[in-house]
N, CA, C and O atoms as CSV, one atom per row, in Angstrom:
chain,resi,resn,atom,element,x,y,z
A,1,MET,N,N,159.102,-76.884,158.581
A,1,MET,CA,C,157.836,-76.573,158.477
A,1,MET,C,C,157.717,-75.053,158.364
A,1,MET,O,O,158.520,-74.372,159.001
A,2,ALA,N,N,156.823,-74.484,157.638
A,2,ALA,CA,C,156.589,-72.996,157.512
A,2,ALA,C,C,155.748,-72.564,158.651
A,2,ALA,O,O,154.873,-73.323,159.068
A,3,GLU,N,N,155.954,-71.360,159.207
A,3,GLU,CA,C,155.276,-70.844,160.264
A,3,GLU,C,C,154.018,-70.271,159.602
A,3,GLU,O,O,154.009,-69.843,158.448
A,4,PRO,N,N,152.898,-70.297,160.466
A,4,PRO,CA,C,151.633,-69.743,159.976
A,4,PRO,C,C,151.783,-68.134,159.804
A,4,PRO,O,O,152.545,-67.466,160.503
A,5,ASN,N,N,151.051,-67.661,158.899
A,5,ASN,CA,C,151.214,-66.201,158.678
A,5,ASN,C,C,150.303,-65.585,159.698
A,5,ASN,O,O,149.096,-65.802,159.802
A,6,THR,N,N,151.033,-64.792,160.432
A,6,THR,CA,C,150.371,-63.903,161.547
A,6,THR,C,C,150.020,-62.795,161.239
A,6,THR,O,O,149.471,-62.175,162.150
A,7,SER,N,N,150.155,-62.112,159.972
A,7,SER,CA,C,149.714,-60.839,159.583
A,7,SER,C,C,148.139,-60.904,159.264
A,7,SER,O,O,147.496,-61.944,159.123
A,8,SER,N,N,147.703,-59.752,159.188
A,8,SER,CA,C,146.153,-59.692,159.172
A,8,SER,C,C,145.765,-60.418,157.832
A,8,SER,O,O,146.481,-60.442,156.830
A,9,SER,N,N,144.500,-61.020,157.960
A,9,SER,CA,C,143.870,-61.713,156.787
A,9,SER,C,C,143.723,-60.931,155.597
A,9,SER,O,O,143.958,-59.729,155.719
A,10,PRO,N,N,143.374,-61.373,154.437
A,10,PRO,CA,C,143.009,-60.368,153.258
A,10,PRO,C,C,141.747,-59.975,153.446
A,10,PRO,O,O,141.409,-58.928,152.894
A,11,GLN,N,N,140.877,-60.627,154.165
A,11,GLN,CA,C,139.533,-60.097,154.253
A,11,GLN,C,C,139.493,-58.833,155.157
A,11,GLN,O,O,138.601,-57.993,155.036
A,12,ASN,N,N,140.386,-58.744,155.969
A,12,ASN,CA,C,140.547,-57.443,156.836
A,12,ASN,C,C,141.210,-56.395,156.210
A,12,ASN,O,O,140.973,-55.229,156.528
A,13,ALA,N,N,142.116,-56.729,155.245
A,13,ALA,CA,C,142.804,-55.563,154.524
A,13,ALA,C,C,142.095,-54.949,153.518
A,13,ALA,O,O,141.397,-55.647,152.782
A,14,SER,N,N,142.163,-53.685,153.354
A,14,SER,CA,C,141.531,-52.892,152.370
A,14,SER,C,C,142.471,-52.660,151.313
A,14,SER,O,O,143.550,-52.154,151.621
A,15,PRO,N,N,142.200,-52.992,149.931
A,15,PRO,CA,C,143.198,-52.691,148.983
A,15,PRO,C,C,143.572,-51.107,148.951
A,15,PRO,O,O,142.776,-50.293,149.418
A,16,ASN,N,N,144.643,-50.754,148.460
A,16,ASN,CA,C,145.101,-49.460,148.144
A,16,ASN,C,C,144.564,-48.885,146.798
A,16,ASN,O,O,145.219,-48.789,145.761
A,17,TYR,N,N,143.218,-48.505,146.992
A,17,TYR,CA,C,142.593,-48.173,145.875
A,17,TYR,C,C,143.119,-46.964,145.073
A,17,TYR,O,O,142.995,-46.929,143.849
A,18,ALA,N,N,143.743,-45.912,145.818
A,18,ALA,CA,C,144.216,-44.775,145.036
A,18,ALA,C,C,145.472,-45.215,144.474
A,18,ALA,O,O,145.710,-44.745,143.361
A,19,GLY,N,N,146.357,-46.015,144.971
A,19,GLY,CA,C,147.495,-46.492,144.228
A,19,GLY,C,C,147.160,-47.230,143.070
A,19,GLY,O,O,147.821,-47.056,142.046
A,20,LEU,N,N,146.053,-48.173,143.101
A,20,LEU,CA,C,145.685,-48.936,142.041
A,20,LEU,C,C,145.129,-48.155,140.847
A,20,LEU,O,O,145.366,-48.518,139.695
A,21,VAL,N,N,144.310,-46.966,141.165
A,21,VAL,CA,C,143.730,-46.265,140.241
A,21,VAL,C,C,144.856,-45.409,139.507
A,21,VAL,O,O,144.821,-45.262,138.286
A,22,ARG,N,N,145.912,-44.820,140.345
A,22,ARG,CA,C,146.946,-44.198,139.754
A,22,ARG,C,C,147.810,-44.933,138.788
A,22,ARG,O,O,148.261,-44.408,137.770
A,23,PHE,N,N,148.040,-46.260,139.169
A,23,PHE,CA,C,148.703,-47.045,138.402
A,23,PHE,C,C,148.152,-47.423,136.980
A,23,PHE,O,O,148.839,-47.621,135.977
A,24,LEU,N,N,146.680,-47.491,137.088
A,24,LEU,CA,C,145.944,-47.755,135.669
A,24,LEU,C,C,145.761,-46.594,135.008
A,24,LEU,O,O,145.690,-46.640,133.780
A,25,ILE,N,N,145.654,-45.375,135.674
A,25,ILE,CA,C,145.179,-44.154,134.663
A,25,ILE,C,C,146.334,-43.398,134.244
A,25,ILE,O,O,146.493,-42.987,133.094
A,26,GLU,N,N,147.261,-43.197,135.351
A,26,GLU,CA,C,148.405,-42.401,134.950
A,26,GLU,C,C,149.056,-42.591,133.502
A,26,GLU,O,O,149.103,-41.640,132.722
A,27,PRO,N,N,149.526,-43.775,133.190
A,27,PRO,CA,C,150.032,-43.873,131.866
A,27,PRO,C,C,149.208,-43.529,130.689
A,27,PRO,O,O,149.745,-43.326,129.600
A,28,LEU,N,N,148.013,-43.459,130.844
A,28,LEU,CA,C,146.999,-42.963,129.714
A,28,LEU,C,C,146.971,-41.356,129.563
A,28,LEU,O,O,146.439,-40.823,128.589
A,29,LEU,N,N,147.488,-40.739,130.442
A,29,LEU,CA,C,147.401,-39.207,130.537
A,29,LEU,C,C,148.533,-38.543,129.976
A,29,LEU,O,O,149.691,-38.927,130.147
A,30,GLU,N,N,148.154,-37.420,129.221
A,30,GLU,CA,C,149.248,-36.673,128.747
A,30,GLU,C,C,149.784,-35.694,129.846
A,30,GLU,O,O,150.964,-35.347,129.879
A,31,PHE,N,N,148.883,-35.291,130.704
A,31,PHE,CA,C,149.341,-34.494,131.873
A,31,PHE,C,C,149.205,-35.171,133.160
A,31,PHE,O,O,148.366,-34.787,133.975
A,32,PRO,N,N,150.047,-36.237,133.405
A,32,PRO,CA,C,149.697,-36.972,134.712
A,32,PRO,C,C,149.749,-36.170,136.015
A,32,PRO,O,O,149.157,-36.578,137.014
A,33,GLU,N,N,150.413,-35.098,136.012
A,33,GLU,CA,C,150.605,-34.131,137.223
A,33,GLU,C,C,149.252,-33.558,137.515
A,33,GLU,O,O,149.116,-32.895,138.543
A,34,ALA,N,N,148.275,-33.744,136.738
A,34,ALA,CA,C,146.923,-33.072,136.928
A,34,ALA,C,C,145.966,-34.061,137.549
A,34,ALA,O,O,144.853,-33.716,137.945
A,35,LEU,N,N,146.431,-35.330,137.629
A,35,LEU,CA,C,145.645,-36.366,138.143
A,35,LEU,C,C,145.395,-36.224,139.776
A,35,LEU,O,O,146.250,-36.052,140.645
A,36,SER,N,N,144.101,-36.337,139.910
A,36,SER,CA,C,143.649,-36.118,141.419
A,36,SER,C,C,142.740,-37.316,141.925
A,36,SER,O,O,141.702,-37.497,141.288
A,37,ILE,N,N,142.979,-38.068,142.885
A,37,ILE,CA,C,142.243,-39.072,143.268
A,37,ILE,C,C,141.901,-38.989,144.859
A,37,ILE,O,O,142.732,-38.804,145.748
A,38,HIS,N,N,140.587,-39.153,145.016
A,38,HIS,CA,C,140.087,-39.125,146.397
A,38,HIS,C,C,139.370,-40.420,146.747
A,38,HIS,O,O,138.478,-40.788,145.983
A,39,CYS,N,N,139.648,-41.122,147.775
A,39,CYS,CA,C,138.785,-42.292,148.147
A,39,CYS,C,C,138.207,-41.978,149.464
A,39,CYS,O,O,138.807,-41.340,150.329
A,40,GLU,N,N,136.914,-42.492,149.589
A,40,GLU,CA,C,136.038,-42.086,150.690
A,40,GLU,C,C,135.391,-43.463,151.170
A,40,GLU,O,O,134.733,-44.147,150.387
A,41,ARG,N,N,135.601,-43.821,152.435
A,41,ARG,CA,C,134.774,-44.986,152.921
A,41,ARG,C,C,134.395,-44.609,154.311
A,41,ARG,O,O,135.145,-44.186,155.191
A,42,ALA,N,N,132.946,-44.857,154.377
A,42,ALA,CA,C,132.306,-44.630,155.682
A,42,ALA,C,C,133.020,-45.613,156.741
A,42,ALA,O,O,133.787,-46.517,156.412
A,43,ASN,N,N,132.674,-45.318,157.974
A,43,ASN,CA,C,133.157,-46.257,159.140
A,43,ASN,C,C,132.346,-47.576,158.962
A,43,ASN,O,O,131.123,-47.611,158.825
A,44,ARG,N,N,133.151,-48.622,158.979
A,44,ARG,CA,C,132.470,-49.869,159.046
A,44,ARG,C,C,131.599,-50.189,157.672
A,44,ARG,O,O,130.777,-51.103,157.635
A,45,SER,N,N,131.849,-49.425,156.679
A,45,SER,CA,C,130.989,-49.506,155.511
A,45,SER,C,C,131.881,-50.419,154.588
A,45,SER,O,O,133.109,-50.333,154.587
A,46,THR,N,N,131.174,-51.295,153.806
A,46,THR,CA,C,131.699,-51.977,152.746
A,46,THR,C,C,131.747,-51.404,151.434
A,46,THR,O,O,132.245,-51.963,150.456
A,47,ARG,N,N,131.131,-50.093,151.445
A,47,ARG,CA,C,131.300,-49.404,150.026
A,47,ARG,C,C,132.335,-48.384,150.110
A,47,ARG,O,O,132.593,-47.752,151.134
A,48,VAL,N,N,132.989,-48.236,148.847
A,48,VAL,CA,C,134.112,-47.170,148.808
A,48,VAL,C,C,133.755,-46.393,147.498
A,48,VAL,O,O,133.340,-46.884,146.448
A,49,TRP,N,N,133.988,-45.144,147.763
A,49,TRP,CA,C,133.730,-44.231,146.576
A,49,TRP,C,C,134.993,-43.574,146.237
A,49,TRP,O,O,135.665,-42.959,147.065
A,50,ILE,N,N,135.349,-43.736,144.819
A,50,ILE,CA,C,136.580,-43.127,144.463
A,50,ILE,C,C,136.304,-42.142,143.500
A,50,ILE,O,O,135.582,-42.386,142.534
A,51,ARG,N,N,136.919,-40.850,143.725
A,51,ARG,CA,C,136.534,-39.838,142.758
A,51,ARG,C,C,137.850,-39.541,142.152
A,51,ARG,O,O,138.828,-39.411,142.888
A,52,VAL,N,N,137.965,-39.413,140.740
A,52,VAL,CA,C,139.146,-39.127,139.979
A,52,VAL,C,C,138.809,-38.093,139.198
A,52,VAL,O,O,137.753,-38.073,138.565
A,53,ALA,N,N,139.786,-37.033,139.175
A,53,ALA,CA,C,139.762,-35.867,138.176
A,53,ALA,C,C,141.117,-35.678,137.466
A,53,ALA,O,O,142.233,-35.904,137.932
A,54,PHE,N,N,140.784,-35.208,136.218
A,54,PHE,CA,C,142.183,-34.932,135.447
A,54,PHE,C,C,141.830,-33.935,134.399
A,54,PHE,O,O,140.685,-33.488,134.336
A,55,GLU,N,N,142.738,-33.579,133.600
A,55,GLU,CA,C,142.501,-32.567,132.587
A,55,GLU,C,C,141.567,-33.062,131.560
A,55,GLU,O,O,141.667,-34.219,131.152
A,56,GLU,N,N,140.564,-32.167,131.068
A,56,GLU,CA,C,139.455,-32.642,130.114
A,56,GLU,C,C,140.096,-33.114,128.718
A,56,GLU,O,O,139.516,-33.881,127.950
A,57,THR,N,N,141.332,-32.575,128.491
A,57,THR,CA,C,141.867,-33.154,127.156
A,57,THR,C,C,142.268,-34.639,127.254
A,57,THR,O,O,142.484,-35.258,126.211
A,58,ASP,N,N,142.371,-35.202,128.374
A,58,ASP,CA,C,142.769,-36.649,128.459
A,58,ASP,C,C,141.578,-37.497,128.692
A,58,ASP,O,O,141.710,-38.709,128.858
A,59,ARG,N,N,140.447,-36.929,128.713
A,59,ARG,CA,C,139.228,-37.766,128.720
A,59,ARG,C,C,139.128,-38.903,127.747
A,59,ARG,O,O,138.763,-40.007,128.150
A,60,GLY,N,N,139.415,-38.708,126.560
A,60,GLY,CA,C,139.225,-39.598,125.408
A,60,GLY,C,C,140.134,-40.768,125.728
A,60,GLY,O,O,139.710,-41.917,125.603
A,61,ARG,N,N,141.371,-40.516,126.137
A,61,ARG,CA,C,142.377,-41.496,126.394
A,61,ARG,C,C,141.956,-42.404,127.537
A,61,ARG,O,O,142.141,-43.620,127.471
A,62,VAL,N,N,141.401,-41.826,128.565
A,62,VAL,CA,C,141.099,-42.810,129.694
A,62,VAL,C,C,139.925,-43.406,129.308
A,62,VAL,O,O,139.928,-44.592,129.639
A,63,TRP,N,N,138.715,-43.000,128.626
A,63,TRP,CA,C,137.665,-43.765,128.194
A,63,TRP,C,C,138.104,-44.760,127.164
A,63,TRP,O,O,137.673,-45.905,127.305
A,64,GLY,N,N,138.905,-44.503,126.137
A,64,GLY,CA,C,139.257,-45.370,125.235
A,64,GLY,C,C,138.099,-45.683,124.171
A,64,GLY,O,O,136.981,-45.183,124.300
A,65,ARG,N,N,138.407,-46.479,123.188
A,65,ARG,CA,C,137.640,-46.517,122.046
A,65,ARG,C,C,136.486,-47.481,122.647
A,65,ARG,O,O,136.657,-48.599,123.130
A,66,GLY,N,N,135.386,-46.841,122.512
A,66,GLY,CA,C,133.942,-47.610,122.889
A,66,GLY,C,C,133.932,-47.693,124.462
A,66,GLY,O,O,133.183,-48.508,125.001
A,67,GLY,N,N,134.674,-46.943,125.149
A,67,GLY,CA,C,134.669,-47.156,126.578
A,67,GLY,C,C,135.310,-48.223,127.095
A,67,GLY,O,O,135.035,-48.666,128.210
A,68,ARG,N,N,136.329,-48.779,126.234
A,68,ARG,CA,C,136.981,-50.080,126.758
A,68,ARG,C,C,137.869,-49.950,127.804
A,68,ARG,O,O,137.967,-50.876,128.609
A,69,ASN,N,N,138.669,-48.744,127.948
A,69,ASN,CA,C,139.711,-48.538,128.849
A,69,ASN,C,C,139.015,-48.319,130.319
A,69,ASN,O,O,139.444,-48.888,131.322
A,70,ILE,N,N,137.914,-47.445,130.332
A,70,ILE,CA,C,137.281,-47.237,131.607
A,70,ILE,C,C,136.544,-48.428,132.154
A,70,ILE,O,O,136.497,-48.637,133.366
A,71,GLN,N,N,135.973,-49.203,131.276
A,71,GLN,CA,C,135.436,-50.544,131.725
A,71,GLN,C,C,136.489,-51.573,132.176
A,71,GLN,O,O,136.290,-52.379,133.086
A,72,ALA,N,N,137.579,-51.482,131.493
A,72,ALA,CA,C,138.608,-52.445,132.071
A,72,ALA,C,C,139.106,-52.029,133.495
A,72,ALA,O,O,139.359,-52.888,134.340
A,73,ILE,N,N,139.254,-50.571,133.762
A,73,ILE,CA,C,139.659,-50.130,134.964
A,73,ILE,C,C,138.510,-50.480,136.038
A,73,ILE,O,O,138.782,-50.932,137.150
A,74,ARG,N,N,137.307,-50.247,135.631
A,74,ARG,CA,C,136.267,-50.469,136.716
A,74,ARG,C,C,136.174,-51.994,136.972
A,74,ARG,O,O,135.930,-52.332,138.130
A,75,THR,N,N,136.342,-52.985,136.005
A,75,THR,CA,C,136.445,-54.360,136.277
A,75,THR,C,C,137.565,-54.707,137.198
A,75,THR,O,O,137.403,-55.593,138.037
A,76,LEU,N,N,138.728,-54.041,137.088
A,76,LEU,CA,C,139.902,-54.477,138.023
A,76,LEU,C,C,139.556,-53.836,139.481
A,76,LEU,O,O,139.932,-54.412,140.502
A,77,LEU,N,N,138.987,-52.890,139.519
A,77,LEU,CA,C,138.625,-52.195,140.863
A,77,LEU,C,C,137.495,-52.969,141.516
A,77,LEU,O,O,137.475,-53.116,142.738
A,78,ASP,N,N,136.579,-53.454,140.747
A,78,ASP,CA,C,135.560,-54.293,141.272
A,78,ASP,C,C,136.223,-55.660,141.715
A,78,ASP,O,O,135.881,-56.124,142.803
A,79,ALA,N,N,137.023,-56.243,141.045
A,79,ALA,CA,C,137.607,-57.489,141.419
A,79,ALA,C,C,138.482,-57.349,142.764
A,79,ALA,O,O,138.496,-58.168,143.683
A,80,ALA,N,N,139.209,-56.149,142.695
A,80,ALA,CA,C,140.050,-55.964,144.145
A,80,ALA,C,C,139.053,-55.707,145.270
A,80,ALA,O,O,139.312,-56.185,146.374
A,81,ALA,N,N,137.974,-55.022,145.101
A,81,ALA,CA,C,137.065,-54.751,145.996
A,81,ALA,C,C,136.372,-56.050,146.589
A,81,ALA,O,O,136.264,-56.305,147.788
A,82,LYS,N,N,135.888,-56.881,145.450
A,82,LYS,CA,C,135.248,-58.263,146.015
A,82,LYS,C,C,136.143,-58.926,146.725
A,82,LYS,O,O,135.681,-59.531,147.692
A,83,GLY,N,N,137.546,-59.015,146.504
A,83,GLY,CA,C,138.432,-59.803,147.274
A,83,GLY,C,C,138.477,-59.527,148.616
A,83,GLY,O,O,138.752,-60.392,149.447
A,84,ALA,N,N,138.168,-58.112,148.958
A,84,ALA,CA,C,138.320,-57.553,150.238
A,84,ALA,C,C,136.817,-57.474,150.966
A,84,ALA,O,O,136.642,-56.940,152.062
A,85,GLY,N,N,135.786,-58.084,150.185
A,85,GLY,CA,C,134.566,-57.979,150.646
A,85,GLY,C,C,133.806,-56.624,150.580
A,85,GLY,O,O,132.850,-56.372,151.314
A,86,GLN,N,N,134.245,-55.873,149.757
A,86,GLN,CA,C,133.670,-54.436,149.459
A,86,GLN,C,C,133.152,-54.175,148.149
A,86,GLN,O,O,133.349,-54.986,147.244
A,87,SER,N,N,132.586,-53.244,147.986
A,87,SER,CA,C,131.976,-52.715,146.611
A,87,SER,C,C,132.774,-51.351,146.378
A,87,SER,O,O,133.186,-50.668,147.315
A,88,VAL,N,N,132.935,-51.050,145.133
A,88,VAL,CA,C,133.566,-49.871,144.739
A,88,VAL,C,C,132.873,-49.082,143.789
A,88,VAL,O,O,132.322,-49.651,142.847
A,89,TYR,N,N,132.818,-47.731,143.917
A,89,TYR,CA,C,132.058,-46.876,142.962
A,89,TYR,C,C,133.041,-45.804,142.483
A,89,TYR,O,O,133.591,-45.045,143.280
A,90,LEU,N,N,133.256,-45.759,141.112
A,90,LEU,CA,C,134.251,-44.840,140.469
A,90,LEU,C,C,133.538,-43.732,139.785
A,90,LEU,O,O,132.758,-43.999,138.870
A,91,ASP,N,N,133.758,-42.456,140.178
A,91,ASP,CA,C,133.373,-41.182,139.585
A,91,ASP,C,C,134.449,-40.533,138.942
A,91,ASP,O,O,135.518,-40.317,139.513
A,92,ILE,N,N,134.206,-40.210,137.764
A,92,ILE,CA,C,135.213,-39.486,136.962
A,92,ILE,C,C,134.864,-38.023,136.669
A,92,ILE,O,O,133.756,-37.771,136.196
A,93,TYR,N,N,135.708,-37.080,136.910
A,93,TYR,CA,C,135.487,-35.746,136.756
A,93,TYR,C,C,136.474,-35.214,135.776
A,93,TYR,O,O,137.524,-35.827,135.578
A,94,GLY,N,N,136.171,-34.012,135.099
A,94,GLY,CA,C,137.298,-33.296,134.375
A,94,GLY,C,C,138.088,-32.293,135.474
A,94,GLY,O,O,138.060,-32.419,136.698
A,95,SER,N,N,138.665,-31.461,134.849
A,95,SER,CA,C,139.559,-30.571,135.690
A,95,SER,C,C,138.633,-29.853,136.664
A,95,SER,O,O,137.410,-29.916,136.545
A,96,ALA,N,N,139.236,-29.180,137.614
A,96,ALA,CA,C,138.362,-28.480,138.641
A,96,ALA,C,C,137.396,-27.375,137.926
A,96,ALA,O,O,136.222,-27.283,138.285
A,97,GLU,N,N,137.911,-26.571,136.938
A,97,GLU,CA,C,137.082,-25.674,136.344
A,97,GLU,C,C,135.971,-26.253,135.587
A,97,GLU,O,O,134.899,-25.654,135.502
A,98,HIS,N,N,136.191,-27.487,134.985
A,98,HIS,CA,C,135.160,-28.202,134.300
A,98,HIS,C,C,134.270,-28.771,135.289
A,98,HIS,O,O,133.084,-28.825,134.964
A,99,GLN,N,N,134.587,-29.189,136.388
A,99,GLN,CA,C,133.763,-29.698,137.414
A,99,GLN,C,C,132.749,-28.761,137.735
A,99,GLN,O,O,131.565,-29.098,137.711
A,100,GLN,N,N,133.159,-27.462,138.073
A,100,GLN,CA,C,132.138,-26.490,138.548
A,100,GLN,C,C,131.184,-26.187,137.456
A,100,GLN,O,O,129.977,-26.069,137.671
A,101,SER,N,N,131.768,-26.050,136.185
A,101,SER,CA,C,130.734,-25.778,135.162
A,101,SER,C,C,129.636,-26.971,135.034
A,101,SER,O,O,128.426,-26.772,134.926
A,102,SER,N,N,130.215,-28.141,135.063
A,102,SER,CA,C,129.251,-29.135,134.903
A,102,SER,C,C,128.214,-29.340,136.026
A,102,SER,O,O,127.128,-29.882,135.821
A,103,GLU,N,N,128.602,-28.888,137.184
A,103,GLU,CA,C,127.604,-28.771,138.419
A,103,GLU,C,C,126.722,-27.789,138.083
A,103,GLU,O,O,125.520,-28.054,138.116
A,104,GLU,N,N,127.145,-26.555,137.725
A,104,GLU,CA,C,126.211,-25.485,137.353
A,104,GLU,C,C,125.271,-25.924,136.208
A,104,GLU,O,O,124.078,-25.637,136.309
A,105,ALA,N,N,125.659,-26.511,135.268
A,105,ALA,CA,C,124.768,-26.980,134.155
A,105,ALA,C,C,123.872,-28.085,134.581
A,105,ALA,O,O,122.746,-28.149,134.085
A,106,SER,N,N,124.298,-29.029,135.521
A,106,SER,CA,C,123.388,-29.968,135.991
A,106,SER,C,C,122.235,-29.336,136.949
A,106,SER,O,O,121.154,-29.887,137.155
A,107,GLU,N,N,122.583,-28.267,137.424
A,107,GLU,CA,C,121.482,-27.577,138.247
A,107,GLU,C,C,120.496,-26.981,137.332
A,107,GLU,O,O,119.295,-26.983,137.603
A,108,ASN,N,N,121.003,-26.446,136.201
A,108,ASN,CA,C,120.041,-25.756,135.152
A,108,ASN,C,C,119.334,-26.754,134.446
A,108,ASN,O,O,118.198,-26.459,134.074
A,109,HIS,N,N,119.809,-27.955,134.169
A,109,HIS,CA,C,119.250,-28.911,133.347
A,109,HIS,C,C,119.039,-30.210,134.054
A,109,HIS,O,O,119.338,-31.228,133.429
A,110,SER,N,N,118.558,-30.328,135.290
A,110,SER,CA,C,118.434,-31.463,135.978
A,110,SER,C,C,117.387,-32.469,135.397
A,110,SER,O,O,117.491,-33.677,135.608
A,111,ALA,N,N,116.427,-31.955,134.697
A,111,ALA,CA,C,115.496,-32.850,134.167
A,111,ALA,C,C,115.894,-33.347,132.751
A,111,ALA,O,O,115.149,-34.120,132.149
A,112,TYR,N,N,116.949,-32.953,132.266
A,112,TYR,CA,C,117.489,-33.368,130.891
A,112,TYR,C,C,117.709,-34.959,130.867
A,112,TYR,O,O,118.466,-35.575,131.617
A,113,LYS,N,N,117.022,-35.421,130.011
A,113,LYS,CA,C,117.445,-36.947,129.699
A,113,LYS,C,C,117.618,-37.205,128.181
A,113,LYS,O,O,116.748,-36.956,127.347
A,114,PRO,N,N,118.822,-37.725,127.919
A,114,PRO,CA,C,119.192,-38.078,126.518
A,114,PRO,C,C,118.080,-38.757,125.842
A,114,PRO,O,O,117.270,-39.422,126.488
A,115,ASP,N,N,118.003,-38.609,124.491
A,115,ASP,CA,C,116.994,-39.419,123.821
A,115,ASP,C,C,117.574,-40.809,123.590
A,115,ASP,O,O,118.778,-41.067,123.620
A,116,ARG,N,N,116.628,-41.642,123.366
A,116,ARG,CA,C,117.022,-43.064,123.134
A,116,ARG,C,C,117.450,-43.037,121.819
A,116,ARG,O,O,117.200,-42.096,121.066
A,117,LYS,N,N,118.219,-44.233,121.432
A,117,LYS,CA,C,118.862,-44.357,120.204
A,117,LYS,C,C,117.636,-44.477,119.246
A,117,LYS,O,O,116.641,-45.106,119.605
A,118,LYS,N,N,117.706,-43.898,118.074
A,118,LYS,CA,C,116.653,-44.035,117.120
A,118,LYS,C,C,116.866,-45.235,116.341
A,118,LYS,O,O,118.044,-45.556,116.188
A,119,PRO,N,N,115.942,-45.995,115.795
A,119,PRO,CA,C,116.234,-47.176,114.961
A,119,PRO,C,C,116.791,-46.750,113.758
A,119,PRO,O,O,116.471,-45.652,113.304
A,120,ARG,N,N,117.550,-47.442,113.206
A,120,ARG,CA,C,118.242,-47.167,111.917
A,120,ARG,C,C,117.219,-47.499,110.668
A,120,ARG,O,O,116.472,-48.477,110.626
A,121,PRO,N,N,117.327,-46.605,109.787
A,121,PRO,CA,C,116.082,-46.780,108.732
A,121,PRO,C,C,116.539,-48.123,107.949
A,121,PRO,O,O,117.698,-48.502,107.782
A,122,ARG,N,N,115.348,-48.750,107.511
A,122,ARG,CA,C,115.764,-50.027,106.877
A,122,ARG,C,C,116.044,-49.820,105.477
A,122,ARG,O,O,115.539,-48.867,104.884
A,123,ARG,N,N,116.828,-50.660,104.893
A,123,ARG,CA,C,117.142,-50.547,103.479
A,123,ARG,C,C,116.036,-51.107,102.605
A,123,ARG,O,O,115.375,-52.077,102.977
A,124,PRO,N,N,115.858,-50.574,101.589
A,124,PRO,CA,C,114.718,-50.975,100.673
A,124,PRO,C,C,115.248,-52.362,100.109
A,124,PRO,O,O,116.416,-52.450,99.729
A,125,SER,N,N,114.478,-53.323,100.063
A,125,SER,CA,C,114.797,-54.531,99.548
A,125,SER,C,C,114.877,-54.474,98.113
A,125,SER,O,O,114.234,-53.665,97.444
A,126,LYS,N,N,115.818,-55.497,97.546
A,126,LYS,CA,C,115.825,-55.472,96.102
A,126,LYS,C,C,114.618,-55.952,95.358
A,126,LYS,O,O,114.013,-56.909,95.843
A,127,PRO,N,N,114.220,-55.460,94.334
A,127,PRO,CA,C,113.002,-56.141,93.584
A,127,PRO,C,C,113.330,-57.623,93.221
A,127,PRO,O,O,114.459,-58.025,92.941
A,128,ALA,N,N,112.358,-58.277,93.257
A,128,ALA,CA,C,112.424,-59.684,92.712
A,128,ALA,C,C,112.433,-59.700,91.354
A,128,ALA,O,O,111.650,-58.951,90.769
A,129,ILE,N,N,113.271,-60.508,90.643
A,129,ILE,CA,C,113.342,-60.772,89.231
A,129,ILE,C,C,112.402,-61.863,88.850
A,129,ILE,O,O,112.500,-63.036,89.208
A,130,ARG,N,N,111.417,-61.315,88.036
A,130,ARG,CA,C,110.458,-62.245,87.639
A,130,ARG,C,C,110.634,-62.641,86.141
A,130,ARG,O,O,110.844,-61.784,85.283
A,131,SER,N,N,110.555,-63.783,85.898
A,131,SER,CA,C,110.752,-64.268,84.378
A,131,SER,C,C,109.412,-64.334,83.777
A,131,SER,O,O,108.468,-64.714,84.468
A,132,ARG,N,N,109.244,-63.987,82.504
A,132,ARG,CA,C,107.990,-64.169,81.881
A,132,ARG,C,C,107.875,-65.467,81.092
A,132,ARG,O,O,108.767,-65.877,80.349
A,133,SER,N,N,106.832,-66.023,81.284
A,133,SER,CA,C,106.587,-67.276,80.685
A,133,SER,C,C,105.484,-67.403,79.883
A,133,SER,O,O,105.235,-68.480,79.342
């Protein structure tokens, strides 16, 4: 007979979010040495904040076409967090220089809200063909 598992239960164990994020994002980067990951969890909190920074030139690779890559990364992190009874929030920043300039810009334009998508113009309908009788 197999002995019962005496190690900590999966609900008590917190996933290695930094390792998971590094595993998922690093292959997408042209400059993986610039990848910076910071995980933060308050005491006894079920919320985990992950902040990721990398070179601005790699932003398109991480996002992917239509945001597919970043959505898949968030889905995997969410699944890992739910397994541990936690919720995870992923924030992505550019390089340190870009992060400072974006913070300054947000202070100057804090009330800026992007326009909603404008409806596409309708195509004119084809004229009906009428027969003369």
